[in-house]
C-alpha positions as CSV (number, residue, x, y, z in Angstrom):
1,M,-19.3,-23.7,-25.2
2,I,-21.0,-20.3,-24.7
3,D,-20.2,-20.5,-21.0
4,R,-16.5,-20.9,-21.7
5,V,-16.5,-17.9,-24.0
6,L,-18.3,-15.8,-21.5
7,M,-15.9,-16.9,-18.7
8,G,-13.0,-16.1,-21.1
9,Y,-14.4,-12.6,-21.5
10,V,-14.9,-12.2,-17.8
11,I,-11.3,-13.1,-17.2
12,Q,-10.0,-11.1,-20.2
13,I,-11.7,-7.8,-19.5
14,P,-9.6,-6.9,-16.3
15,F,-6.4,-7.7,-18.2
16,I,-7.4,-5.5,-21.1
17,I,-8.3,-2.6,-18.7
18,V,-4.9,-2.9,-16.9
19,V,-2.9,-3.0,-20.2
20,V,-4.8,0.0,-21.5
21,L,-4.3,1.9,-18.3
22,L,-0.6,1.1,-18.2
23,A,-0.2,2.1,-21.8
24,F,-2.0,5.4,-21.1
25,I,0.2,6.1,-18.1
26,W,3.3,5.2,-20.1
27,R,2.4,7.5,-23.1
28,S,1.3,10.3,-20.7
29,L,4.5,10.3,-18.8
30,D,6.6,10.1,-21.9
31,S,4.7,12.9,-23.6
32,F,4.9,15.2,-20.5
33,Y,8.6,14.8,-19.7
34,N,9.6,14.8,-23.4
35,Q,7.7,18.0,-24.0
36,F,8.8,19.9,-20.8
37,F,12.3,18.5,-20.2
38,F,14.0,16.4,-22.9
39,E,13.1,18.5,-25.9
40,P,14.0,21.8,-24.4
41,V,17.2,20.5,-22.8
42,F,18.4,18.0,-25.4
43,G,16.5,19.1,-28.5
44,R,14.9,15.7,-29.1
45,E,12.5,13.1,-27.6
46,F,13.6,9.9,-25.9
47,S,11.1,7.0,-25.9
48,G,10.6,5.6,-22.4
49,A,12.6,8.3,-20.7
50,G,9.5,9.8,-19.3
51,V,8.8,6.7,-17.2
52,L,12.4,6.6,-16.0
53,M,12.3,10.3,-15.1
54,S,9.1,9.8,-13.2
55,V,10.6,7.0,-11.2
56,F,13.7,9.0,-10.5
57,L,11.7,12.1,-9.3
58,A,9.5,9.8,-7.2
59,F,12.6,8.5,-5.5
60,V,14.0,12.0,-4.9
61,L,10.8,13.4,-3.6
62,G,10.3,10.4,-1.3
63,Y,13.9,10.8,0.0
64,I,13.3,14.5,0.7
65,A,10.0,13.9,2.3
66,E,11.8,11.5,4.8
67,T,13.8,14.3,6.2
68,E,12.2,16.6,8.8
69,K,13.1,19.9,7.1
70,G,12.3,18.5,3.7
71,W,8.9,17.3,4.7
72,A,8.1,20.6,6.5
73,L,8.9,22.6,3.3
74,M,7.0,20.1,1.0
75,S,3.9,20.1,3.3
76,R,3.8,23.9,3.3
77,V,4.0,24.0,-0.5
78,L,1.4,21.2,-0.9
79,N,-1.0,22.9,1.6
80,V,-1.0,26.1,-0.6
81,M,-2.0,24.1,-3.7
82,P,-5.8,23.6,-3.9
83,L,-5.7,20.1,-5.4
84,A,-2.9,18.9,-3.3
85,R,-4.1,19.7,0.2
86,G,-5.2,16.1,1.0
87,V,-1.7,14.8,0.1
88,T,-0.1,16.0,3.3
89,S,-2.6,14.2,5.6
90,M,-2.3,11.1,3.4
91,V,1.5,11.1,3.6
92,E,1.3,11.7,7.4
93,Q,-1.0,8.7,7.8
94,W,1.4,6.6,5.7
95,K,4.4,7.7,7.7
96,L,2.6,6.8,11.0
97,L,1.6,3.4,9.7
98,R,5.1,2.7,8.5
99,E,6.5,3.6,11.9
100,L,4.0,1.3,13.6
101,A,5.0,-1.5,11.2
102,K,8.7,-0.9,11.9
103,T,8.2,-1.3,15.7
104,Q,5.9,-4.3,15.6
105,G,5.9,-5.7,12.0
106,F,3.0,-6.3,9.7
107,I,0.4,-9.1,9.9
108,L,-1.9,-10.5,7.3
109,A,-5.4,-10.2,8.7
110,P,-8.8,-11.0,7.2
111,Y,-9.9,-7.9,5.3
112,Y,-12.7,-9.4,3.2
113,P,-14.2,-12.8,3.7
114,G,-11.5,-15.3,2.7
115,R,-9.0,-12.5,1.8
116,F,-6.0,-11.4,3.9
117,W,-4.4,-8.0,3.7
118,P,-1.3,-6.4,5.4
119,A,-2.2,-4.6,8.6
120,V,-0.8,-3.4,12.0
121,V,-2.4,-3.7,15.4
122,T,-3.2,-0.3,16.9
123,N,-5.4,-0.9,20.0
124,T,-7.6,-3.3,22.0
125,L,-11.1,-2.9,23.5
126,A,-12.4,-5.2,26.2
127,V,-15.9,-6.6,25.6
128,E,-18.3,-8.7,27.7
129,G,-17.2,-12.2,28.5
130,G,-13.5,-11.3,29.0
131,T,-12.7,-11.2,25.2
132,H,-11.3,-8.3,23.2
133,L,-12.0,-6.5,20.0
134,I,-8.6,-5.6,18.4
135,T,-8.3,-2.5,16.2
136,V,-6.0,-3.0,13.2
137,V,-5.2,-0.5,10.4
138,F,-5.0,-2.1,6.9
139,F,-2.2,-1.0,4.6
140,D,-4.6,0.1,1.8
141,L,-4.6,2.7,-0.9
142,P,-5.1,5.7,-1.0
143,L,-5.5,5.8,2.8
144,P,-4.9,3.2,5.6
145,K,-8.2,1.8,6.8
146,P,-9.0,1.1,10.5
147,F,-11.0,-2.0,11.3
148,S,-12.0,-4.0,14.5
149,L,-11.5,-7.7,14.5
150,E,-12.3,-10.4,17.1
151,E,-9.3,-11.9,18.9
152,G,-10.2,-15.4,17.6
153,E,-9.4,-14.4,14.0
154,R,-6.6,-16.3,12.3
155,I,-3.7,-14.2,11.1
156,Y,-0.3,-14.6,9.6
157,T,2.6,-12.9,11.4
158,K,6.2,-11.9,10.8
159,L,5.6,-9.9,7.6
160,S,8.2,-7.2,6.8
161,F,7.4,-3.8,5.2
162,S,8.8,-4.9,1.8
163,E,6.9,-8.2,1.9
164,A,3.7,-6.2,2.6
165,A,4.4,-4.0,-0.4
166,I,5.0,-7.1,-2.6
167,Y,1.8,-8.6,-1.3
168,M,-0.2,-5.5,-2.2
169,A,1.5,-5.0,-5.6
170,S,0.7,-8.6,-6.5
171,F,-2.8,-8.4,-5.2
172,G,-2.1,-11.3,-2.7
173,F,-0.2,-13.6,-5.1
174,G,3.1,-12.6,-3.6
175,F,2.0,-14.7,-0.6
176,R,3.4,-17.8,-2.3
177,L,6.9,-16.3,-2.2
178,F,7.1,-16.0,1.5
179,G,4.0,-17.8,2.9
180,R,5.9,-20.7,4.3
181,K,8.0,-18.5,6.7
182,L,5.0,-16.7,8.2
183,Q,3.5,-18.0,11.4
184,I,-0.2,-18.7,11.7
185,Q,-1.9,-17.8,15.0
186,T,-4.9,-16.1,16.4
187,L,-5.0,-12.3,16.7
188,G,-5.5,-12.6,20.4
189,E,-2.3,-14.8,20.8
190,Y,-0.3,-12.3,18.7
191,V,-1.5,-9.3,20.7
192,R,-0.8,-11.1,24.1
193,R,2.8,-11.9,23.0
194,G,3.2,-8.3,22.0
195,S,2.0,-7.1,25.5
196,W,-1.1,-5.4,24.0
197,L,-3.5,-7.1,26.4
198,P,-3.4,-7.3,30.2
């Protein structure tokens, strides 16, 4: 019985942490936008409006950052701000990763033992014996992470950008939504079909 209680706590603690963190973010956004926007403009607070305002601003800033002139202006402003200098390189890396994903699509590759994560193939390296090491960049936060895998690794292919985002947001559980349509093959087969290897 004690084992079950301990196991229950082990399972319960991450859920509690996530709920507390989400509640903190919700209250912080509400407090910030109510104090600096809604009260001065409308003369009163609106519960939940801070979160909606945050989503709206994120969409607008993302849209502006997609344009060449908009991103040039935003990156100049961010580079002047001491705490935001790293944001420009992070955004540039994400843009490059997204462009790679648009041209070749995402794969689900082994990231940790037994765990798959969205990635794109970026390069190959010939090794002794006629095989190759294949460099992939994993779609991870806060920055994409490069990794070298052997060509015999099993992967899932035909993953779209939105499916990769769903997969990440659900910590891999989203795989059940689209796992049947993905093809299973080795990384070497995938790369050869994409004309990566000679």
